[in-house]
N, C-alpha and C positions, 0 to 999 in steps of 0.2 A: 767134670767141668760143667758150667752152667749152660743150659739150653733154653734161654729165655724166649727165643723165637719159636719154641715148641708150645708155649702157653697159648691156648685158644683165647682170642679176644673178639668180643662182639659189642655192637651198640644196641641199645634198647630204649624205646620210649615208654615202656610199661611203668606202672607204679613200682617203686623199688621193693616195697614190702610184699608184693605179690610174686616175687621171683625166688626160686629155690636156690639156696647157697649155704656154704659152711658159715659165711659171715656176710652181713650187710653193713657197709661202712657209709656213714653220713659225714660229709665235710661241712662244718658249720661255722658261721661267723658269730661273734658275740651278740649281735643284734637279733639273730635268728631265735635266741632263747627267750627273748622278751615276749614275742608274739609268734610262736611257731606256726609255720605254714608249710605247704608242699610235703615232701617226704618225711620231714621231722614230725609234722602234725599227724600224718598217717601212722607213723610208728608209735607215737604217744597213744593214739586211739587203740592200736592193736595190743600194746603191752600194758595198758592201764596205768594207774597212778604209781606203780612200782618204779618205773623209769624216772619219773620226776623226783621221787623220794631218793633214789640212788644218786641222781645228779646233785641234789642238795647235800647229801651226806658226803659225797666225794668232792664237793665244791667245784664241780665242772661248770665253767663259765664261758667256754668257747674261746679261751685265750690261745694264742699261737703255741703249738707244741703240746697242749693238753690232750689227754686221751682217756676215754671211759669205755669199759667193756661191760656189756649187760647181757646175761643169758635171756633167751626168749621163753624158756620153759614150755615150748610147744605152741606158743601163741602166734608165732609167725613162721614163715617158710624158711627163714634163716636160723641157723643154730645160735648165733650170737649177733648182737648189734654193737657196732663200734662207732662211737662219736669222737671225731677228731677236730680239735679247734684250729681255726685259721686266723683268729684275732679279729679286730674291727673290720667292717666292710668298707672298702674304698674301690670304686669301680675301676680306676686306672692304675692303682698301686700294684695290683697283681700283675697286670700286663707289663708295667715298667720293670718289674723284677723277673720277667720271663715266667711268671706264675710259679716261682720256686717254692713258696709256702704250700701251694697246692700239691706240688710234686713231692715235697717232703712228707706231707700228711698221707698221701696215697701210698708212699713207701712204707710208712709205719703200719698202715692197714694191711698191706700184703704180707708183712712179716708176722702179723698176728694169725695168719691162716696156716695151720700146720698141715692141712690136706684139704683139697677140694676147690670149690669155686668161691670167688669173691665178687659180690655185687657192690659196685662203687657208684654212689649217687653224686653227680657233679653239682656243686653249689650254683646258685643263680649268678650268671654273669651276663654282661651285655651281649647281644646277639653277634656283634662283629668280633668279639673276643672269644666266642665259643670254640672255634677250631683250635686256637692256641691253648686254651684251657684244657680241652679234651686231650690234646697231645701231651701236655704236661702231666695230666692225671695218669694216662696210660704209661708214659715213661716212668713215672714214679712208682706205680704199682709193679711193673715188670722188674725194674731195677731193685725194688725192695725185696723181690722174691729171689734175688741172686744169692747163691751159696757157692763157696769154693770148697770142694770135698776131695780133691785129688789125693790128699795125704791122710785122709781119715780111714781107719780100719772099719770093717763092716759093722763091728759092735758099736762104734762111735758115730755112725752116720745118723743124722737127725731124720725126723719124719719127712715125707716127700714134698710137703709144701704146696704152694699155689699151683693148680694145673689149668685153671680157666678164669677169665676175667670178663665180667659184663659191666660196661660203663653205661649208666643211666643218664640220659639227656632229655631235654624237653621233647615231648612226643612229636611236635612239629618239625624238630631238627634232626630226628633220628635217621632220616634218609638223605640228608644233605651231602652232596658229593664232596664238597670241600672238607666237611667234617670227617668223612670216611678216608679221604686222602691224608689228612693229618694224623689220624689214628694209624694208618698203614705206615706212615713215616716214623711214628713213635715206635712201632714194633721193630722196624729196621734199625733204628738208632739204639734201642735197648739191646737188641741182639749183638750189635757191634760193640757197644760199651761193655757188655758182659764178656765178650771175647777179649777185649783189651784188658779187663780186670784179670781174666784167667792168665794171660801172659805175664802180667805184672806180679801176680801172686805165686807163680812158679819159683822154686828155688833156683839158685844160680847154677847148680849142677845140671839141671834140666834146661833152663832157659839160657843157652849159650848163643853166641853170635850165629852159629850155624842153624840152631833151631829157630831163631828169630827170622833169619832169611827164608827158611822153609815155610814158616807161618805166613810170610808175605806172599810167597809163591802159591800157597794153597788158596789164599784169598783172591789172588789174581786169576787163578783158573776158574774159580766159582763165580767171580764177578765180571769176568770178561775184560780184565785189565792186562796190560803188558807188564812183564816183570823181567828185570835184568839183575843178576847177582854176580858181582865181581869179587874174586878172591885176592889174596895177598899180592900175588905177582902182578895182577892188573892194577891194584891200588898203587903199588910201587912205580909202575910204568907211568901213572898219572902224576907222579911227583908229590904225593900227599905225605910229606915228611912229618907233619904234626900228628896226623892220624896214626901213622906207623910207629912213631915214637911212643905213643901211649900204649900200643899193643905189645911192645917188645918184651915186657916181663911176663906175658901170659903164654901158656901152652895152647890156648884156643886161638885158631886163626881168625883174622878179622873178615868182615864182609861189608861191601858197599852195595846197597840195594836201591833200586828205583822201581816204583810202581807208577804206571801211567794210564790215565784216562785220556783218550784222544777221540773226539767225536768224528763221525763220518761226515765228510763234506766240509770240514773246517778249512778255512782259507789257508793257503801255504804261508808259513811264517807267523801264524797266530801265536801271540805270546801267552804262555801258560801262567796259571797260579801254581807256585811251588811250595809245598809243605815239607818241612824238614824236622825230623825228630831226633833227639838225643837217644843213643842206643848203647850206653855202657851197661852191659848185662851184669857186671858186678864191679863195684868200685871199692877197693881196699884202701885207696889213697895212694897206692904205689909206695915208693920209698918214704914219702911223707905220710907215713901210715896213720890211719884213723884210729882213735880209741875204740875199744870193743863196742861200747854202747852206741857209737855213731855208725858202726858197720852193720848192725843187725838188720837194717832195712835197705841196705845198698843193693839188694836184688831188684829193687824198684827203680834203679837209676836209668832204666830203659823205658820209663813210662811215656816219654815223649814219642818214641818210635811206635809204641803200642797204640797211642792215640792216632798217629798218622795212618797206620795200617787200617785201623778200624774206620777212620773217617773216609778213606778211599773206598772201602767196601760200601759205605752208604752213598757216597758221591756217584759211584757207578750206576746205582739205581735211579739217581736224579737226572743223569745224562745231561750235564750242562753243555752249553754250546761252545765252550772253550776248553782247551786242554788243562788238566790238573795233574800234577806230578808229585808223588811222595818220594822222599829220599832220606835214607839214614845210613850212617856208618856205624856198624856194630862191632864191639870189642870188649875186652875186659881190661881193667887197670890193676895190675898185680905187681908185687915187689920181688920178681924173680931175679936171677943172676944177670939177665940181659936188660933189666928194667932201665928206663930212662931216668936221669938223675938231675937233681937240682944243680944248676950251673951249666947243664947241656944247652947248646944252641941248635935248634931245629929249623929246617927250611920248609916253608909251607908251599902248597899249590900256588903258583903264581910268583914265587920267589921271595916273599917276605921272610925275614928271619925272626925267631922268637927265642929269647932267653928264658929258660925254665927256672923259676924261683920257688915253685911249689908243685910237686907232682900230683897233689890232690886237686889242682885246678885243671883237670884233664878234659872235662866235657867241652870246654870252650876251644880246646885244641882240635879235637875231632870235628866239632861244628865249624871251626874256622876253615878247615880244608873243604868240608862238604859245602859250606856256603859259597866259598870262592869258586869251586868247581861248578856248582849249580848255576851261579850267576853267569859264568862264562858259557856254559854248555847250553842252557835252556833260555837265556835272555828273558827272565820272568817279567810279566807285568806286575806281579806281586809275589813276594817271598816272605814266608812266616816260619820262624823256627820255634819249636816247643821243647822245653828242656827243664829237667830237674837240676837247675844249674847252681844255685847258691843257697846256703843256709842264711846268708844275709838278707835274702828276700823274705824269709820266714820271720826273721827278727823285725823287719820293717812292717810287714803286713799280717803276720800271724799265720796260723796253719791252714786256713780255708780260702785264702785270697791269693790269686796269681798276680804277679807283677808284669804289666805290659809296658814295653819300651820301644821307642823308635822315633825317627824324625817325623815332624808334622806332615800330614798328607792322608790320602784315602786309605792307605793300608792300616795304619794304626787306628784311624777313625773307624774303619770297617771292622777291625778286630774287636774293639771295645763295644761297638754296637752289636756285633754278633754274640759276644759273651752275655750282654744284657738280655737279648732275645732268648738265648739258650738257658738262662737262669744260672750260669756259672759265674762266680764272683771274680772279677778282675779289676785291678786299679792301675792307672797309669803312673809310672814313676818317671821323673825327668832325667834326660841325658845331660846332666850337669857338665858343662864343657871343661871345667877345671879338673874334673876327675880323670881326664885323659892323662894328666901329668903323672898319675900313679903308675902308668904303664910304660913310661919312658925307661929305656935301658941304656946303660953305658957301653954295652957290648954288642947289641943287636938292634934291629928295627923297633922292637918292643919286647916287653916281658909279659909273662902269662898271668901274673897276679899282682894286685896292688896292696894298698893299706887295708886295715881292718874296717875303716868307716866307708860307707857308700859302696860296699862290695858288690851288690846286685847291679848297680849302675856302671861301675868300672868293668864288670864282666860284659855288660852289654856294649860298652865302648870297644872292648876287645873284639867282639863279634862284628861290630860295625866296620872295623878296619879291614874286613875281608869281603864286605858286601859291595863295595864300589858305589856306583850310582843306582844300583837296583832298588826299587821301592821295597822297603823291608820293615818288618816288625818282629819283636822278640817277646815270647811269653815264658816267664819263669814260673814253673809249676811245682817247685820244690815242696811247697806246703800242701796244696790241695790234691796232689797226686796220690796221697796215701792217707787213710783214715785210721787213727789208733783204736777207735771203737765205733760201734753202730751208731748211726744218726740219720733219721729219716729214711731215705732210700739208699743210704750208703751202708754197706757192710764193712766190717773191719778189714783193712788191707787196701789193695789197689782200688782206686775209685773210677778209673776211666776218664778222669778230668780232661777236658779240651776236645774230646770227640765231638760233642754237641756244638761247641764254639766253632770248630773248623768247618763242620757241615754248614752251619749258619753263615759263616763267612763266604763260602762258595755260593750258597743260595742267594746271598745279597750282592755278590760281586758283579759289577758291570764292566766288561772289557773296554 
C-alpha cells in the first residue's frame, strides 16, 4: 500500500541547482525559454550549451504536457534535469483552475524518480497565489509517487521511487507561515487520497462491506472521529428496504457506517455538513447482469465512500467549528438466489415505494435510503452525495469530468467552487424538470430507472425524491474515479477523485 505521508517534504529558498538530488525538475512556461531567468538560467550555465542543443533537437517549447529529461554528467548536484512544460504564462489562469497544470507536471516529475530525492523548483507566480501553487505542486509530486503494489510478487515490484521532496520557492518566501501551512495540508491530502486509492484498487474479494467499515473505524481511531457501524439487523430495524433489497443476492452482510467530527463547544443543535458516499463494493448488475467488459472495473463502485472516508480524515485535522458527518451504506449487488428482481416493489426509509425496473440501477436505491435517513436524523445544513452513479454521465461529460447536480443555492455553488479550487474537473448538469416523468410508475410511487436519454439527470431526480427540503447536491464521479492509464499525477486505477473537493467545500463552508 502507498505510504505517501512517509515521504519527507521540505521548503527551501536555495538555488535549485545547488541542491543534491536524484533529479531536479523545473516547471517552465513557454515564455521562460525566450529569455531564461532564475533557476532555468542557472541550469543552462551549469550544463553548458548541451542543454540548449537537446531542447532544440527534441523540440521542447514549454508547451503544456511536454517533458524533457537531460543527464547532468556530473556538472550539477542532481543526477538529471527534468524540464516540464506548463504552456503560456497567465497569472490568474492557473489559480482559476486550482493550479491543476502545475499539479499534473509535478506528478510527472515525481514518477520519473526511480529512487531518492526530487528537487522541484516552483515557477514564478504572484505572491498572493504562492501558497496555493505550492500546495498544488506538493500534492502533485506526492500523488505522482503513488503506487499500488498489494498484488505484485517480489520479483515484479518496481524500484522504491521517491523518498524525499524539496520544493524550491523564492528565498524571501521560504519561511512564510501560510506557505508552510498549505504544504502541511498538501501532505495530509496526498496521504488521504493515497489511502482512498488503495481502497478503490483492492479486489472485491478483499474490499467487502465489512472491510470498508473496518477501514472507516481505523481512520476514526487515528483521527479522533466518532464511528458507528450498523449491521443488517439494525439496518432492517430502520426500515431501509431499498438498501436491503440490493443486498439480498449477496453472501456479504451490509454495513451502514457513520463517521463524525463534532467540535468541542459547538452549540447544541448546530446543523452539520453531511457527506454521503456510494459504497457498492462490487456491482455485477444483479439479475440485470452487466456484460463482462462492463464488470471488470466494478470493484471501484465504492469510490464515493472511499472519498468520504479520506476527506473526513483530513477534515479532522482542520477542526472546523461545525459538525461534519460522513455516511455510507456498504453492500454488494449480486445475482444470487435471493436477489431482488425486476418488477419487485421495495419500501424505502420514510415509506416511499419503488418499482424495480433495472437491478443495475442499484446505487441510487442504497443512496435513497441513506439520504432520507441522514436528512431526518442529522438535519443537515448541507448534504452532498458522491457516487459512481451512471455511465450516462460519462457519455455526457467524458471520462475526466464529474457531473454536479442540485437545486440552485449555496450547496451546489459551494461544491462547484470547491472543485475549481481543488483542481478537480466538475461541470453542472441541469435538473431538467421534464425528466421526472421517466420515473413515474403505474404500480408504485416511482420506479428506479428511466429512459436511455438524460440518464445522469433522471438518476439525480430519483435521489432528490429522498432529500426533502434539505439543501443538497449530487456529484456523479463515474468517469474521474478511475484512470485507465497514467496521466500526470494519476496512476492507472483508482484516482481518489473528490477527496480534495470535499475538503475544500468544508474549508469554504459558512454555517
